[in-house]
C-alpha positions in Angstrom: 97.4 95.4 122.1 95.1 97.8 120.3 95.7 99.9 117.3 94.8 103.6 117.7 92.4 104.9 115.1 93.6 107.5 112.6 92.3 111.0 112.8 92.1 113.5 110.0 92.1 116.4 112.5 95.8 116.5 113.3 96.9 119.7 111.6 96.4 121.1 108.1 99.2 119.2 106.5 98.0 115.8 107.7 94.4 116.7 106.8 95.5 117.7 103.3 97.6 114.5 102.9 94.6 112.4 103.9 92.3 114.2 101.5 94.8 113.7 98.7 94.9 110.0 99.5 91.1 109.9 99.5 91.1 111.6 96.1 93.6 109.1 94.7 91.7 106.2 96.2 88.4 107.4 94.7 90.2 107.7 91.3 91.6 104.2 91.5 88.2 102.7 92.3 86.8 104.2 89.1 89.8 104.3 86.8 91.8 101.1 87.3 90.0 98.9 84.7 90.7 101.5 82.0 94.3 101.6 82.9 94.6 98.1 81.6 93.0 98.9 78.2 95.5 98.9 75.3 93.0 100.6 73.0 93.1 103.7 75.2 96.9 103.5 75.2 96.8 103.5 71.4 94.3 106.4 71.2 96.6 108.4 73.5 99.6 107.7 71.3 98.0 109.2 68.2 96.3 112.2 69.8 97.3 115.7 68.7 98.0 118.5 71.2 94.9 120.4 70.2 92.7 117.3 70.9 94.4 116.9 74.3 93.6 120.5 75.2 90.0 120.0 74.2 89.7 116.9 76.2 91.2 118.7 79.2 88.6 121.4 79.0 85.8 118.9 78.5 87.1 117.0 81.6 87.2 120.1 83.7 83.6 121.0 83.2 81.9 117.9 84.8 84.7 117.8 87.4 83.8 121.4 88.4 80.2 120.4 88.7 81.1 117.4 90.9 83.3 119.6 93.1 80.3 121.9 93.6 78.3 119.1 95.0 80.6 116.3 96.1 84.4 116.5 95.7 87.2 114.7 97.6 87.4 116.8 100.7 85.8 115.8 104.0 83.9 119.1 104.2 81.6 120.5 101.6 82.2 124.1 100.3 80.2 125.1 97.2 81.9 128.5 96.7 82.9 128.8 93.0 86.5 129.9 93.8 87.1 126.9 96.0 85.5 124.5 93.5 87.7 125.8 90.8 90.8 125.3 93.0 89.7 121.8 93.8 89.0 121.0 90.1 92.6 122.0 89.2 93.9 120.0 92.2 91.8 117.0 91.2 93.0 117.0 87.6 96.6 117.3 88.9 96.1 114.3 91.3 94.5 112.3 88.5 97.3 113.0 86.0 100.1 112.3 88.5 98.6 109.1 89.9 97.6 107.9 86.4 101.1 108.5 85.1 102.5 106.7 88.2 100.4 103.6 87.5 101.3 103.6 83.8 105.0 103.7 84.8 104.3 100.8 87.2 102.7 98.9 84.3 105.7 99.6 82.1 103.5 101.4 79.6 105.4 104.7 80.2 109.1 104.5 79.9 112.0 106.9 79.3 112.0 105.9 75.7 108.3 106.8 75.2 107.9 110.0 73.2 106.6 112.9 75.2 103.5 113.5 73.1 102.5 109.9 73.3 103.1 109.9 77.1 100.9 113.0 77.5 98.2 111.5 75.4 98.1 108.2 77.2 98.1 109.8 80.6 95.3 112.3 79.7 93.0 109.7 78.2 93.6 107.3 81.0 93.0 110.0 83.6 89.4 110.8 82.5 87.6 108.2 84.6 90.3 108.6 87.3 89.6 112.3 87.7 85.8 111.7 87.8 86.4 109.2 90.6 88.4 111.9 92.4 85.4 114.2 92.0 83.0 111.8 93.8 85.5 110.5 96.3 83.7 112.0 99.3 80.4 110.4 98.3 82.0 107.1 97.5 81.3 104.5 100.2 81.1 107.2 102.9 77.8 106.1 104.3 76.3 109.6 104.8 77.8 111.9 102.1 76.3 115.0 103.9 78.4 114.3 107.0 81.2 116.9 107.4 83.7 117.8 110.1 81.4 120.7 111.0 78.6 118.3 111.8 80.7 116.7 114.6 81.6 113.7 112.5 84.6 112.9 110.3 85.2 111.4 106.9 86.2 108.3 108.7 82.6 107.5 109.6 82.3 108.3 113.3 84.1 107.7 116.5 84.8 104.5 118.4 81.5 104.8 120.3 79.9 103.4 117.1 81.9 100.2 117.3 79.7 97.3 118.3 80.9 96.1 121.6 84.3 96.2 123.3 87.5 95.4 121.5 87.9 92.2 123.6 85.3 90.2 121.7 84.9 86.4 121.9 86.6 84.0 119.5 83.4 83.4 117.6 82.8 87.0 116.8 86.5 87.5 115.9 86.2 84.6 113.5 83.0 86.0 112.0 84.7 89.4 111.4 87.7 87.8 109.8 85.5 85.6 107.5 83.4 88.6 106.6 86.5 90.5 105.5 87.8 87.6 103.5 84.4 87.1 101.8 84.2 90.8 100.9 87.7 90.7 99.6 87.0 87.7 97.4 83.8 89.3 96.0 85.4 92.6 95.3 88.5 91.1 93.8 86.4 88.9 91.6 84.2 91.8 90.5 87.1 93.9 89.3 89.3 91.0 88.1 86.6 89.6 85.8 86.8 92.7 83.6 90.6 92.4 83.2 91.5 88.8 83.4 90.3 87.7 79.9 92.2 90.5 78.1 95.6 90.4 76.4 96.9 93.3 78.5 97.8 91.1 81.5 100.2 88.8 79.6 101.5 91.8 77.6 102.3 93.8 80.8 103.7 90.8 82.6 106.1 90.1 79.8 107.8 93.4 80.4 108.5 92.9 84.1 111.5 91.2 85.7 111.5 89.8 89.3 112.6 93.2 90.8 109.8 95.1 89.1 107.3 92.5 90.2 108.3 93.1 93.8 107.7 96.8 93.2 104.2 96.0 92.0 103.6 93.9 95.1 104.7 96.7 97.4 102.5 99.2 95.6 99.5 96.9 95.7 99.9 96.4 99.5 100.3 100.2 100.0 97.3 101.0 97.9 95.1 98.5 99.6 96.2 99.8 103.0 95.6 103.4 102.1 92.1 102.8 100.7 90.9 100.9 103.7 92.8 102.5 106.6 93.9 106.0 105.6 91.6 107.5 103.0 88.8 108.3 105.5 86.0 106.4 103.9 83.0 105.2 105.9 83.6 103.5 109.3 87.4 103.8 109.2 87.6 104.2 113.0 85.5 101.0 113.3 87.9 99.1 111.0 90.9 100.3 113.1 89.2 99.0 116.2 88.0 95.6 114.9 89.2 92.5 116.6 89.7 89.3 114.7 92.3 86.7 113.8 94.1 89.0 111.4 92.3 92.3 111.9 95.1 94.6 112.8 95.6 96.9 109.8 99.0 95.5 108.7 98.0 91.9 109.0 94.6 92.4 107.4 96.2 94.1 104.4 98.7 91.2 103.9 96.2 88.4 104.3 93.5 90.1 102.1 96.2 90.8 99.4 97.1 87.1 99.4 93.4 86.3 99.0 93.3 88.8 96.0 96.3 87.1 94.5 94.6 83.7 94.7 91.5 85.1 93.0 93.7 86.6 90.3 95.4 83.3 89.7 92.0 81.5 89.5 90.6 84.0 87.1 93.7 83.7 84.9 93.2 79.9 85.0 89.5 80.1 84.1 90.2 82.3 81.1 93.3 80.4 80.2 95.5 83.5 80.4 98.1 82.3 82.9 98.8 78.6 82.4 100.7 78.6 79.1 103.6 78.6 79.9 103.1 77.8 83.6 106.3 79.8 84.5 104.5 83.0 83.6 101.6 82.4 86.0 103.3 84.2 88.9 104.1 87.4 87.0 100.6 87.5 85.5 99.0 86.9 88.8 101.0 89.9 90.3 99.9 92.1 87.4 96.2 91.2 87.9 96.7 91.3 91.7 96.9 95.1 91.7 93.4 95.7 90.5 92.2 92.7 92.4 93.6 94.1 95.6 91.8 97.4 94.9 88.6 95.5 94.3 89.1 93.6 97.6 89.6 96.9 99.4 86.3 98.2 97.9 84.6 95.0 99.1 85.8 95.5 102.7 84.7 99.2 102.6 81.2 98.0 101.6 80.8 95.9 104.7 
């Protein structure tokens, strides 16, 4: 039973949806470490509206330059009008997704004052928006490749896949181990910058069991979207891979479990999750979100 590769050429609405997912994915790859930084939360809380407006303008300028040369769309269009429109859209995507993640982390609540919420979201969205601006170049193999060149943002058609889908057991095992190894490396790389901090136990202390399940679901959906939907390099190849757990759904679950194990080990190494032991699960789930994103980046880099 094979899994059909996804195509970004199935109508304008689907194309736009995939490009928004690509933009959000690029933003998460850049911005997720800062989303776990309480100093940025505090700065945002004490920011005046005039400072927010200035920051927004300063953010728009480099983002406009990025959209003239890179951007998050699968095709490159350097017309100023389109770059301006993409800049506004990139900022909007960055703000919306940043706010969503801060709500998930319980840093934004209904009781948070509006000015504080706006300040937190705006400051946290700075690296996120810049990640959106380079999403097309990010891990796309050949950034000059566009739909007009006969290729796609997904990195080519199935003719580029090495060999038929029905590969032997040894090759299937090698592919599975390669994905696991890449997940472990990526999760460790991202997790190392967050695991030693006080933010992980602070966030975990605000989450009950139901909210933890929400974080697990969002982590799985995000990992799946980055690897199998966003149109980064060799997406068609990844859809066609054969291996022990290389169907998209199974691969997402298995690699997320690997990211959780890495998160738990990092918390143990830095002594952030073992006192009291009952808190280890909630802290692992909190750290598992950026670890899963790191694991997805690792698999993209294969």
